[in-house]
C-alpha positions as CSV (number, residue, x, y, z in Angstrom):
1,M,28.2,-15.4,84.1
2,S,28.7,-18.5,84.7
3,D,31.7,-20.1,85.9
4,S,33.7,-20.3,83.1
5,H,33.2,-16.9,82.7
6,S,34.5,-15.2,85.9
7,K,37.6,-16.9,86.1
8,K,41.2,-15.3,85.8
9,F,43.4,-16.3,83.4
10,P,47.2,-15.6,83.0
11,P,48.3,-13.1,81.0
12,S,50.4,-15.4,78.7
13,V,46.6,-17.1,77.9
14,M,44.7,-13.8,77.7
15,S,47.2,-11.9,74.3
16,L,47.0,-15.6,73.3
17,F,44.1,-15.0,72.5
18,D,44.3,-11.5,71.6
19,K,46.5,-13.1,68.7
20,Y,43.7,-15.1,68.0
21,V,40.8,-13.0,68.3
22,H,42.6,-10.4,65.8
23,G,43.6,-13.1,63.4
24,L,46.8,-12.9,64.6
25,I,47.3,-16.9,64.7
26,S,44.8,-19.4,63.4
27,R,43.0,-21.5,65.5
28,R,44.9,-24.1,65.3
29,E,48.2,-22.6,66.4
30,F,45.9,-20.7,69.8
31,I,45.2,-24.4,70.6
32,D,48.7,-25.7,69.7
33,R,50.5,-22.8,72.6
34,A,47.7,-23.2,74.5
35,S,48.0,-26.4,75.2
36,G,51.5,-25.7,76.5
37,M,50.2,-23.1,78.9
38,A,49.1,-25.3,82.3
39,V,45.8,-23.6,83.5
40,A,43.5,-25.6,85.7
41,G,43.9,-29.0,83.8
42,L,42.1,-27.4,81.0
43,S,43.4,-28.4,77.1
44,G,44.1,-25.9,74.2
45,A,40.5,-26.3,72.9
46,A,39.3,-26.8,76.7
47,L,40.8,-23.1,76.9
48,L,39.5,-21.7,73.9
49,D,36.2,-22.6,74.5
50,A,36.4,-21.0,78.0
51,L,37.2,-17.7,76.4
52,N,35.4,-17.3,73.9
53,P,31.6,-15.7,73.9
54,K,28.5,-17.2,75.9
55,F,25.9,-14.5,74.2
56,A,22.6,-15.8,76.7
57,E,24.2,-16.3,79.4
58,A,25.6,-12.3,79.6
59,Q,22.2,-11.3,77.7
60,Q,21.0,-7.9,79.8
61,V,17.6,-6.4,77.9
62,A,15.6,-9.5,76.3
63,P,15.1,-8.6,72.3
64,T,11.3,-9.0,73.1
65,D,11.5,-6.3,75.7
66,A,8.3,-4.8,75.4
67,R,9.5,-1.6,76.4
68,L,11.5,-1.9,73.1
69,R,10.6,-1.3,69.3
70,T,13.5,-3.3,67.5
71,E,13.9,-3.2,64.2
72,S,15.8,-4.5,61.2
73,V,16.3,-1.6,58.6
74,E,17.8,-1.8,55.1
75,I,19.2,1.0,52.9
76,P,20.6,2.4,50.0
77,A,25.0,2.4,50.2
78,P,27.8,3.6,47.6
79,G,30.2,1.0,49.1
80,Y,29.0,-2.9,48.7
81,G,24.9,-0.8,47.3
82,K,23.4,-1.9,50.5
83,A,24.1,-1.7,54.1
84,R,21.5,-3.3,57.3
85,G,21.3,-1.7,60.9
86,Y,19.2,-3.0,63.9
87,L,17.4,-0.1,64.9
88,V,15.8,-0.1,68.8
89,Q,13.2,2.7,69.7
90,P,12.3,2.9,73.1
91,V,8.6,2.7,73.0
92,K,7.0,5.5,75.0
93,A,10.1,9.0,74.1
94,A,9.1,12.3,75.0
95,G,9.5,13.9,72.4
96,K,13.0,13.0,69.6
97,L,15.7,11.7,70.8
98,P,19.3,11.4,70.5
99,V,20.8,8.9,68.0
100,V,23.8,6.7,68.8
101,L,25.2,4.7,65.8
102,V,26.7,1.2,68.0
103,V,29.5,-0.3,65.8
104,H,30.5,-3.8,67.0
105,E,34.0,-6.1,66.9
106,N,35.3,-7.6,64.0
107,R,33.2,-10.1,64.0
108,G,29.9,-7.7,62.5
109,L,26.9,-7.8,64.4
110,N,26.5,-10.4,67.0
111,P,24.4,-11.0,69.8
112,H,26.4,-9.3,72.4
113,I,26.1,-6.2,70.0
114,E,22.4,-6.2,69.5
115,D,22.2,-6.5,73.3
116,V,24.3,-3.0,73.8
117,A,22.3,-1.7,71.2
118,R,19.5,-2.3,74.0
119,R,20.5,-0.9,76.4
120,I,21.6,2.4,74.8
121,A,17.8,2.1,73.9
122,L,16.7,2.0,77.3
123,E,19.0,5.0,78.2
124,N,16.6,7.1,76.4
125,F,18.1,6.8,73.2
126,V,17.4,5.6,69.5
127,A,20.0,3.5,69.0
128,F,21.4,2.3,65.4
129,A,23.8,-1.0,65.2
130,P,25.0,-1.6,61.8
131,D,25.9,-4.8,60.1
132,A,29.6,-4.8,58.5
133,L,28.6,-8.1,57.5
134,F,25.9,-7.4,55.5
135,P,27.4,-7.9,52.1
136,L,28.5,-11.0,52.7
137,G,25.6,-11.9,54.2
138,G,25.6,-10.8,57.9
139,Y,26.4,-12.4,61.4
140,P,26.6,-16.2,60.2
141,G,25.8,-17.3,64.5
142,D,29.5,-18.5,64.9
143,E,32.7,-15.8,65.9
144,D,35.2,-19.2,64.0
145,K,33.6,-18.3,61.1
146,A,32.4,-14.5,61.5
147,R,35.9,-13.6,62.0
148,A,37.0,-15.6,59.5
149,L,34.8,-13.7,56.7
150,F,35.7,-10.4,58.1
151,Q,38.5,-10.3,56.7
152,Q,37.5,-10.7,53.4
153,L,35.4,-7.3,53.8
154,D,36.6,-5.2,51.4
155,Q,37.1,-2.0,54.6
156,A,37.2,0.9,52.0
157,K,33.3,-0.2,51.0
158,V,32.8,-0.2,55.0
159,R,33.7,2.9,55.2
160,E,32.3,4.5,52.0
161,D,28.9,2.6,53.8
162,F,29.3,3.7,57.8
163,L,29.3,6.2,56.1
164,A,25.9,6.5,54.1
165,L,24.9,5.0,58.3
166,A,25.7,8.0,59.7
167,K,24.2,10.3,57.7
168,Y,21.3,7.8,57.5
169,A,20.4,8.2,61.7
170,K,21.2,11.5,62.3
171,S,18.2,12.2,59.8
172,L,16.0,9.3,61.7
173,P,12.4,11.0,62.6
174,A,13.0,9.9,66.1
175,G,16.2,11.8,66.4
176,N,16.3,14.9,67.3
177,G,19.0,15.9,65.3
178,K,22.0,15.3,66.9
179,L,24.3,11.9,66.3
180,G,26.1,10.3,68.2
181,V,28.4,7.1,67.5
182,V,29.8,4.1,71.0
183,G,32.2,1.3,68.7
184,F,33.9,-1.2,71.0
185,C,37.5,-2.6,69.5
186,Y,37.3,-2.3,65.1
187,G,34.0,-0.6,66.3
188,G,36.6,1.9,68.1
189,G,38.6,2.6,64.8
190,M,35.7,3.4,63.1
191,S,34.2,5.5,65.9
192,N,37.6,7.5,65.4
193,F,37.3,7.2,61.9
194,L,33.7,8.5,61.7
195,A,34.7,11.3,63.8
196,S,37.4,12.8,61.4
197,H,35.7,11.6,57.9
198,S,31.6,12.4,59.0
199,P,30.6,15.8,60.2
200,E,27.3,13.9,60.7
201,I,28.8,13.0,64.5
202,D,28.4,14.7,67.4
203,A,29.9,12.9,69.6
204,A,32.5,10.2,69.7
205,V,33.2,7.5,72.5
206,P,35.8,4.6,70.6
207,F,36.3,1.6,73.7
208,Y,39.9,-0.5,73.2
209,G,40.3,0.9,69.1
210,S,42.8,2.3,66.9
211,P,43.3,6.1,67.9
212,P,42.8,8.5,65.5
213,A,45.1,9.0,63.1
214,P,48.1,12.2,63.9
215,A,47.1,13.5,60.2
216,D,43.0,13.3,60.9
217,A,42.9,14.7,63.9
218,P,42.6,18.4,62.9
219,S,39.1,16.9,60.5
220,I,37.7,16.4,63.9
221,K,35.2,19.4,65.0
222,A,33.2,16.5,67.8
223,P,34.5,15.6,71.3
224,L,35.7,12.2,71.9
225,L,35.3,9.9,75.2
226,L,38.2,7.7,74.5
227,Q,38.5,4.3,76.8
228,F,41.6,2.4,77.1
229,A,42.1,-1.0,78.5
230,E,45.3,-1.2,80.2
231,Q,47.2,-4.7,78.9
232,D,46.4,-3.7,75.4
233,E,49.7,-2.6,73.6
234,R,48.9,-3.4,70.5
235,I,46.5,-0.6,70.7
236,N,48.1,1.6,73.1
237,A,51.8,2.2,71.0
238,A,49.5,4.2,68.8
239,W,48.2,6.4,71.7
240,P,50.9,8.7,72.9
241,A,51.1,10.3,68.7
242,S,47.5,10.4,68.3
243,E,47.2,12.6,71.6
244,A,50.1,14.8,70.4
245,A,48.1,15.8,67.4
246,L,44.4,16.2,69.4
247,K,46.0,18.1,71.6
248,S,47.7,20.4,68.7
249,A,44.8,20.2,66.9
250,G,42.7,21.3,69.8
251,V,40.2,18.7,69.6
252,K,38.0,18.1,73.1
253,Y,39.0,15.1,73.8
254,Q,39.3,12.6,77.0
255,A,41.4,10.1,77.5
256,Y,40.7,7.1,79.8
257,I,43.0,4.4,80.7
258,Y,40.7,1.3,83.3
259,P,44.5,0.0,85.3
260,G,44.2,-4.0,85.5
261,T,42.0,-3.9,82.3
262,Q,42.2,-6.2,79.2
263,H,41.2,-5.2,75.5
264,G,38.0,-5.9,75.2
265,F,37.1,-5.3,78.6
266,N,33.5,-3.6,78.7
267,N,32.2,-7.1,77.1
268,D,30.3,-9.5,79.5
269,T,29.7,-12.3,77.2
270,T,33.8,-13.4,77.8
271,P,36.8,-13.8,81.0
272,R,38.3,-10.1,79.8
273,Y,35.1,-8.6,81.1
274,D,35.9,-6.2,84.1
275,K,33.0,-5.4,86.2
276,D,34.2,-2.6,87.7
277,A,36.3,-0.8,84.8
278,A,33.3,-1.0,82.4
279,A,29.9,0.0,84.8
280,L,32.1,3.4,85.0
281,A,32.9,3.2,81.1
282,W,29.0,2.7,80.9
283,K,28.1,5.4,83.2
284,R,31.1,7.9,82.0
285,T,29.2,7.6,78.0
286,I,26.5,8.2,78.8
287,E,26.9,11.4,80.8
288,F,29.1,12.0,77.4
289,F,26.1,11.8,75.2
290,N,23.5,13.1,77.6
291,Q,26.0,15.9,77.7
292,H,25.9,16.6,73.7
293,L,23.5,14.7,72.7
294,R,20.6,16.5,74.4
295,A,19.3,19.7,74.1
296,S,20.6,22.4,77.1
């Protein structure tokens, strides 16, 4: 990580950034309000630059890694008509592998999530990362533009398309017939949606996503591994009611809250990244998928 991404920013700045990332305040409002927070002499604009993702610096697996085969796949879908995803497979696979859907944050399929898909493939899975922004031209190469585009999506259509993408992923010839889903922020909420609405899902790992709606709990048949940031009031407020419903419905779940972490702690392209928490959450994720998606 670069120096700018190893800095610790005050909770007030991180809270403000979280509001900006999730469309609750504008770029201008962030800059204006952040300018009043004296942080190492940085202006509001400089603070935003320091907080925004640095994809190249954090990349762990190159797109050209010889151990992997990658391709872009388009399928017919009922919502927007077509859907697209990034398919990653290990070149040397011994037999058929479990498939894992990798669902992005609220900016579409950016380089970080493509990298996460490659990381999962190197754990001996087939990884498939859809792009919800595909109907609007795909990830535009700019986080601000991606965030603005995302707000234009019809989420009812997106959900229909993701149900179709899950069905496609489960039926991949390289797959062993088991399908997991992992998602981050928006993708965490989508993971919970798929667990309750798609019979294709065999295991779900939502990272700091909107918890399952209590009314959806009885529909969840797959085991859940829910990963939360401690300092994430917006998401965590819904968890007690959701957990009570999961217990009442007899859903198999594990939930972890990582002390001292911010929403987005697994994303190693920004200063919200927490190396130790992310490593532990990743270890738990892979172990969970190995347990539930591989033949015993």
